[in-house]
N, C-alpha and C positions, 0 to 999 in steps of 0.2 A: 348512495353517497359516501362518501369518505366516513371515516372514521373520527379520523382524527386530525387534527389541525397545525401542516407545516408550515404554513404563510405568517404563522404566530411569532413574534418577536421576545426573545428569550436573550435579557441585559446580561452578558457575560464578564461586565466589566467589573474591577474587585473581587473578584474570584481566585485571586492566584493562576489567569490562566494564561496559557503561555502565546496565546494567540489575539489577546487582546493587550493586557494587564503588560507586557514588556515591548512594548515599543522603545522607551529609551533607553532600555538595557540594548535594546539588538539594531535599534539602528537611528537613536539619537535623538527619536521626535513622538511626541504620542496622535498626529495628524494623520495616520492613515486609514485607509478602508484597510481591516484584514483580509487576506482572502490566501495565506501561503501553506500557512500547516497543514494538514491534514486531518483536522477534525471536522466534527459536526455541527451547525449551533441549532442541533433539535435534541428536545430536552428530550428523556424516554417516558414512555407512556406508564399511566399509573399502575395498569399489573404489574409490572415490573419492578416499581420503585416501591410497592409494599414491597414486597421481600425484601428488600431494602433496609428499611423502615424497622421490619419484624428481628434481622439480622440485630438491628444495632441495639435495639429494645432491649434486644436480650442484657445487652453491657457487660461483656466478658469476650474477649478479644482474642484469645491462647491460640497456640499451635495448632497447626492443621492441618488436612491432606485432603484430595481426591478420595471420594467415596463412590458407592456401586450410582446413587442420584448423578454424579458429576458425569460419571463414565457413560450414563444413560441418557446424560441430558445431551453429551457429545454425538455420541450415535447413532439420537435420535434425527438431529440438525442434519447430521453429513450424508444420512443415510438417506434420510426422505427427498432434502434439496438436491442434494449434488449425485446418487448412486452408490455412494460406498461406506464398506462398516468400518467400526477402529474397534481393535480390540481394545482392553484397559491395557494389557502389558506392553504395548506400540506406544504408552503416549508417558511422555515426561511434563510436567512443569514446567515454565519460564518465567520471567518477570517482563516481559515483554517478546517481540517476538527479535529485532535488534541483539538483544544478549542473545537469543538462543541462535542467530546468526553469528554472533563472535565465538561464544562456545562452541558451534559447529568446527571454525573453521582452526578451534586452537585442536578439539578432537581430530578431525581427518585427514590433517596437514601439518607438518614440520616446518619452523623458519626459513624461510628461502625458498617454500614450496609456489607455485603459480596456482592460482585460481583466477576464473573465465567469467567472466561478467559480460552483460551487453549492454552497452548504453546506447543510448541516454537510460538512464536507468536510478533508482530510487540510490540516494548519494550516499547512503550509510553503507553497501555494498562494497564501496570503492575503500570507503575507511574504515572497515573491522577487517579488510586484508591488510591494508599498509599499516593498520596502528597494531598491528598482531605479528610485522615483522614479514607478511606474505609478498607473493610476487604476485601483484595486479596484471592480468591481460585481459584486453578489450576485444572484444567480436560486435563492430559496430554495427546496430541494425540498420539494413539500407531502408532510406527514405528517398519517396518520391510519388508526386501525387497526392500529399494528404495521409499518406499511408505509409505504417513501418512493414517491414518483411525480413526474415532471418538468413544470413549468409549461408548458408550451409558449408559450400565448400571453405571459407573462412575461419567456420566455425571449428570445423575438422582439422583442416591443418594448424589453427593457433593451439590445440592440443596436442596435437604432436611435435610442433615442432620445440614445446615448450615446458613437455611433459607436465603437463596440466593434472593437477590432483581434485580437483573441486569446481564444478561450475554450479555458482548460484542463479537459479532461474525467476524470472519475476512473471506471478502469473495469477490474474490478469497483469497487465503489463503497465507499471506506473513509472512516467509519466506518459510515456506512447499510447496509451487508452486502448491497446491489441490483447484481444481475449483470442488465445492461440487453438488454431484448433487439434483433432483426435494426430491426423498428418503430421501435424508440426511439431509434435511431443512426443508422435512416436518416433521418425525420424533424429530428433533430439536424445532419444532416450538410447538408440540402437547405437547410435555414434559414442554415447558415454557407457555403456556396456562392451565397445569395442574395446576400449583403451581403458576400461576402469575407471570412468571417472565418477566418483561419488556427486549425485546431483543434490542439492539442497534448495529446496521449491517452498519461496514462499507464498503462499494462497492466500494471504489477509485481504483482499480485493474480491474473492470468489463471489460473494452477494451481490458484486456492482455488475451487472452483466446484462444490455439490454436488448429487445428483439430487434433482428432474426437471428443474432449470437447466442450460443448456448458456452457455457463453462466446461469445461474436461479434464479432471485432474489424472494427475498423475495416478492415483491410486486406483482408476477403473480402468487402468490401462491393462497389455499386459504383466502378467504377475510375475515376468522377469526381469523387468524394471524397478520391483522392490528389493532387489540385490542391494541396489547403489541406494536406494532414494531414501531422504530426509526433507517430512512434509513439514511445512510451521504452518501452523491457523492461526486463529486469535476473534473474540470478538468484540475486540478494541474498536475496529474500521466500523462493521457493522450495525453495532450497537452503541459508539462513541466513549466505548468505557477505559479508552486510552491510560486514563489517567490511575485506573487501578490493576494496569498491567499485568492483564491474563495473555497470556500463552499457553500453547498445545504445541509440543514438537512431536511427531508422528514415523516412528522409526520402527518398520515391520520387523529387519532383518537383526538378528539376536548378536553380532558381530556390530557391527555399527551402532544399538545401539548400547553397547557396554561401553563403548570408546566415549560416547559419548555424556554417557552418566560418570565417567570417569572422569570428564573436565568438566563436569556440571559439578562435580563434586568440590574438585582440587577451586574450583571457583566459589566456594562457601556457600552452596545456593541448595538448599533441600524444601523446606514446606513453601508452598505457597501463598499469596496473599488471600487472608478472607475473601474479603470482599471480589477481587476478582475467581474466585471461587464461586459465590453466590449469584456473581454474573452468568459464567460459564450456566450453571445450573438451569437460573432464572431467564436469560434471553433465549436459550436456545428451548427452552419448551415454552414459552408463552410469547416470542415475539413474532411468532409467524405471522400476522396479520398488518403489524407494523411495519416489518419489514416490507411486506408486498407494497404496500400503500406510500412508503418513505422511497423506496427505489424508480414506484411509476413517477412522482413526484419531481425526484432527480433527473430524472429522463428527460421530462418536462423543463427544466431550467438548462440543462445542456439545449434542447428545439431549440430553445427562445433563443439561445446564445450564438447557434450556429446563423440563425436567420439573421441576427443581428449585426453578428458581425461579417457576412457574406458582402450586406447589404450599405455599410459603414465603414469596413475595412477592406477596399478595395483590392489590398496589394497584401494583404494577412491571408494564412492560411491556417482554418484548423485543423485537425486531423479528424478521423471519423470514428468517436470517439465508441469504441462497442462493449468497453468495461471499465470498472473503478467509478467515483465522483471527482476527477476532476480533468481538464479542460487544458489542451496542448494547442498555443498556437504561434504562427511561424511568424515571426513580422520581418523576415530577413529581406522581401521585397523592397522596401522602404527606402534601403539603403543608409539607414541609421549605423555610425558605430556603436561599438557595447556600450561604451560609455553615455552616448547619445540616446540610446534607447532606455536606459536605465533614467537616467535624469526623466525622461518622459514619463514612464511611470511611475516612478518618487516623487519628483519634485511638482510634475505639472499636473498628471492624474489623480495623486495624489494615494495612489494604492501599492499596498505590501503584498508584492507577490515573491514567488518560488522564481528566483530570474533562472534560465534555462542553462547557463554555464554553468551552474552548482550539479547541476546532470550528465556532463561530458563536455570537452572543448568543442565538439562539432555544432553546438546548440546555443551560442550563447546570445544567437538570436531570436531564441524564443521562452514564453514566458508562460506559468502552470497557474491556473487558475481552478479556487474551490467550488464545485456547483454544490456541495454541502449546506445548503442555508437558504433562509427565504428568498424568495423571487426579487422583493424587494431588494434584497442586500445584493443579487444581482443584476436589475437592473440599474441601480444606484450605481454600483461598480464600471460596468460599461457604457454609462449616458456621461459620465465623468472622465471615461478614457478617450470616447468622441469628442467630447469639448476641449481635452488637451489636446488630442491628434489633428483637430481639424485646426486650435491656434497656431497651434507649431509649423503646422505644414503653412501656414500662410506668412509666417516670419519671412 
């Protein structure tokens, strides 16, 4: 019998919640069901909340730094669940993974340098490249029969032709849902080593992987890759604590670490958030059972959605979701214009989604749906979409 109730509805309105409270500012309306931004509608369990209450009740919130308990919690989680250890000296805390990515861009490249990403991909990747005056290079993932694969020939060709300095990897991949295999990662790593390309590896979704797939971290591969590796992780996705902005930047190589710390200091960042550190300590020591049940629950949401899409949207294709809690659906089979699809989603179905166009030019006919919510929310969203689609096609 399950210990936790993920069917429970938690009202997030009027909590300064980006997902629910900023419809007017971002969409000019408040009547949309939000399934866009990648955070969860599940409350943390009492055993973790108790640690937050205890820290708050102390009443003093001065400067802080990670201590031995922090590093032990971090190492425990990733060694027991993902098969690698983290040495304390490898870790630099940050105020969120995106900040860490932007800092890495400044640490490992100069203005005008080329940085490679694999679209469709989490859109801040491109933003932190271009906002910092670097050159964005795309190794477009190959899409066929509802699955994405890497074009390795194009990957190496783009690196050579553009003198790429950094490769940003999304692993597991948002929004494509791929969990990269050991063989794929080794091949990427070998190409990057060959051309001295730094790998900035965002593994924030690593805890959301569905059988029979298995997550492989770059830190479990040959140690030779550590020379060029900068790994990003955080409990923000796994435990829905993004608002506390915890992040850990893991850099085994001392030269890369020195460069990163210099850029971090130049940005004026030093001590991390107290509550972010409480999150790391508590979540990574007490969260196993909750995460196990939560991931199983989300897997059920994804399975329900796949069956519903196949039954009710015959011209749509839902990609195979191997990891993350994000569903990626291709609506191009309906022949809608991009504006027509957005009108259908927003004005007719009354849904607030992340449109595929923000992840890359080639995916404007895709939509991303967030599955980290009660089943009732998922069902409501897709029934709204079905009713809107049926009415639209009947016109």
